C-alpha positions as CSV (number, residue, x, y, z in Angstrom):
1,M,0.0,0.0,0.0
2,N,2.8,2.4,0.8
3,S,4.4,1.6,-2.5
4,A,1.2,2.3,-4.4
5,K,0.7,5.7,-2.7
6,F,4.3,6.5,-3.3
7,R,3.9,5.7,-7.0
8,E,0.8,7.9,-7.2
9,W,2.6,10.8,-5.6
10,L,5.5,10.4,-8.1
11,E,3.0,10.4,-11.0
12,I,1.3,13.6,-9.6
13,I,4.7,15.2,-9.2
14,G,5.7,14.2,-12.7
15,I,2.5,15.6,-14.2
16,L,3.0,18.9,-12.3
17,A,6.6,19.1,-13.6
18,V,5.4,18.6,-17.2
19,V,2.7,21.3,-16.7
20,A,5.2,23.7,-15.1
21,S,7.7,23.1,-17.9
22,L,5.0,23.9,-20.5
23,V,4.0,27.1,-18.7
24,F,7.7,28.1,-18.6
25,V,8.1,27.4,-22.4
26,G,5.0,29.5,-23.0
27,I,6.4,32.4,-21.0
28,E,9.7,32.1,-22.8
29,I,8.0,32.2,-26.2
30,R,5.9,35.3,-25.3
31,Q,9.0,37.1,-23.9
32,T,11.0,36.2,-27.0
33,S,8.2,37.5,-29.3
34,R,7.9,40.7,-27.4
35,A,11.6,41.3,-27.4
36,A,11.7,40.8,-31.2
37,L,8.9,43.4,-31.6
38,E,10.6,45.8,-29.3
39,E,13.8,45.3,-31.4
40,S,11.7,46.2,-34.4
41,F,11.1,49.6,-32.9
42,V,14.8,50.4,-33.4
43,G,14.5,49.1,-36.9
44,D,11.5,51.3,-37.4
45,L,13.7,54.3,-36.5
46,D,16.3,53.2,-39.0
47,T,13.7,52.7,-41.7
48,M,12.2,56.2,-41.0
49,I,15.7,57.8,-41.2
50,A,16.5,55.9,-44.4
51,L,13.1,56.8,-45.9
52,E,13.6,60.5,-45.1
53,E,17.1,60.4,-46.6
54,I,15.8,58.7,-49.8
55,V,12.9,61.1,-50.1
56,V,15.2,64.1,-49.7
57,E,17.7,62.7,-52.2
58,N,14.8,62.0,-54.7
59,S,12.3,64.6,-53.7
60,D,11.3,65.3,-57.3
61,V,10.5,61.6,-57.8
62,W,8.7,61.4,-54.5
63,L,6.6,64.5,-55.1
64,R,5.7,63.6,-58.7
65,G,5.0,60.0,-57.7
66,C,2.7,61.1,-54.9
67,R,0.8,63.3,-57.3
68,A,0.5,60.3,-59.7
69,E,2.4,62.2,-62.4
70,E,4.3,60.4,-65.2
71,L,7.5,58.7,-64.1
72,N,10.1,57.0,-66.3
73,D,11.2,53.4,-65.6
74,V,14.0,54.3,-63.2
75,E,11.9,56.9,-61.4
76,R,9.1,54.3,-61.1
77,V,11.5,51.8,-59.4
78,Q,12.6,54.6,-57.0
79,F,9.1,55.7,-56.2
80,T,7.9,52.1,-55.7
81,R,10.8,51.4,-53.3
82,M,10.1,54.5,-51.3
83,Y,6.4,53.6,-51.2
84,H,7.2,50.1,-49.9
85,M,9.4,51.6,-47.1
86,H,6.5,54.0,-46.3
87,E,4.0,51.2,-46.2
88,F,6.2,48.9,-44.1
89,L,6.8,51.7,-41.6
90,F,3.1,52.1,-41.0
91,F,2.5,48.4,-40.9
92,M,5.2,47.7,-38.3
93,R,3.9,50.6,-36.2
94,W,0.4,49.1,-36.3
95,L,1.7,45.6,-35.5
96,R,3.6,46.9,-32.5
97,G,0.4,48.7,-31.4
98,T,-1.7,45.5,-31.6
99,E,1.0,43.8,-29.5
100,G,1.2,46.7,-27.0
101,V,4.9,47.3,-27.7
102,A,6.7,50.6,-27.4
103,A,3.5,52.7,-26.8
104,A,2.5,52.3,-30.5
105,N,-1.1,53.3,-31.2
106,D,-2.6,50.8,-33.7
107,D,-5.7,53.1,-34.5
108,L,-3.5,56.1,-35.1
109,T,-1.3,54.2,-37.6
110,I,-4.5,53.0,-39.4
111,D,-5.7,56.6,-39.6
112,N,-2.4,58.0,-40.8
113,M,-1.9,55.4,-43.5
114,A,-5.6,55.8,-44.7
115,W,-5.3,59.6,-44.7
116,N,-2.1,59.4,-46.8
117,L,-3.8,57.1,-49.3
118,Y,-6.9,59.2,-49.4
119,R,-5.0,62.4,-50.1
120,S,-2.4,61.0,-52.5
121,K,-3.4,59.4,-55.8
122,G,0.1,58.1,-56.3
123,L,0.3,56.3,-52.9
124,Q,-3.2,54.9,-53.6
125,R,-2.1,53.6,-57.0
126,E,0.9,51.9,-55.4
127,W,-1.4,50.5,-52.6
128,D,-3.6,49.0,-55.3
129,L,-0.7,47.6,-57.4
130,H,1.0,45.9,-54.5
131,G,-2.0,44.7,-52.5
132,A,-1.4,40.9,-52.7
133,W,0.7,39.6,-49.9
134,R,2.0,36.4,-51.4
135,P,-1.4,34.6,-51.3
136,H,0.2,31.2,-51.6
137,V,2.0,31.7,-48.3
138,P,0.2,31.7,-45.0
139,D,0.0,35.2,-43.5
140,H,2.1,34.8,-40.4
141,M,2.1,38.6,-39.9
142,P,-1.5,39.9,-40.1
143,F,-0.7,42.0,-43.2
144,Q,-4.1,41.4,-44.9
145,R,-6.0,42.3,-41.7
146,W,-4.0,45.6,-41.6
147,R,-4.8,46.3,-45.2
148,A,-8.5,45.6,-44.7
149,L,-8.6,48.0,-41.7
150,V,-6.8,50.7,-43.7
151,E,-9.2,50.3,-46.7
152,A,-12.2,50.4,-44.4
153,R,-11.0,53.6,-42.9
154,V,-10.4,55.1,-46.4
155,A,-13.9,54.1,-47.4
156,E,-15.2,56.3,-44.4
157,Y,-13.8,59.5,-46.0
158,P,-16.1,61.6,-48.2
159,A,-16.2,60.9,-51.9
160,F,-14.9,64.3,-53.0
161,E,-11.5,65.5,-54.0
162,P,-9.5,65.9,-50.7
163,E,-7.3,68.8,-49.8
164,P,-3.7,68.1,-50.9
165,I,-1.2,67.0,-48.3
166,E,1.0,69.9,-47.2
167,N,3.6,68.1,-45.1
168,V,6.5,67.1,-47.5
169,F,7.2,63.9,-45.7
170,R,3.6,62.8,-46.0
171,C,3.9,63.5,-49.7
172,G,4.2,67.3,-50.1
173,L,1.3,67.8,-52.4
174,N,0.6,71.5,-52.9
């Protein structure tokens, strides 16, 4: 009888050890994910600085692209690259906001991206051209959800010609 009770206690302790190790692994995974997102905040600053430098160096291309004016092939590549950096910056800010990292505000990033698209025919054109997020690959980062939220916000704006953007970084439309 003593041996049977001892064996039962060993089994209970074993089960508790397995549960404790699973909880520990879950906590470690959550901390690692959060650390990676916090690290992306530093990358966000680098992206913003790089984008600003590229926009300054190619301001004529950026401004004409945002206005949806004609661009030659080289300028088109430049503008598309700047657009992707712009879009990625807002997406990462939104993602951090949804994860509660670095005091990011997910609603504000949706508003800002939607407002930029609404007020810039060139950014809207790029948004439409590059909307597919590798549909054959599972969406591990909720990119499609972000796009849907931005598009829903744009749809809330009035259907008339918006005032042009005056802030150069946000496109500099006059």
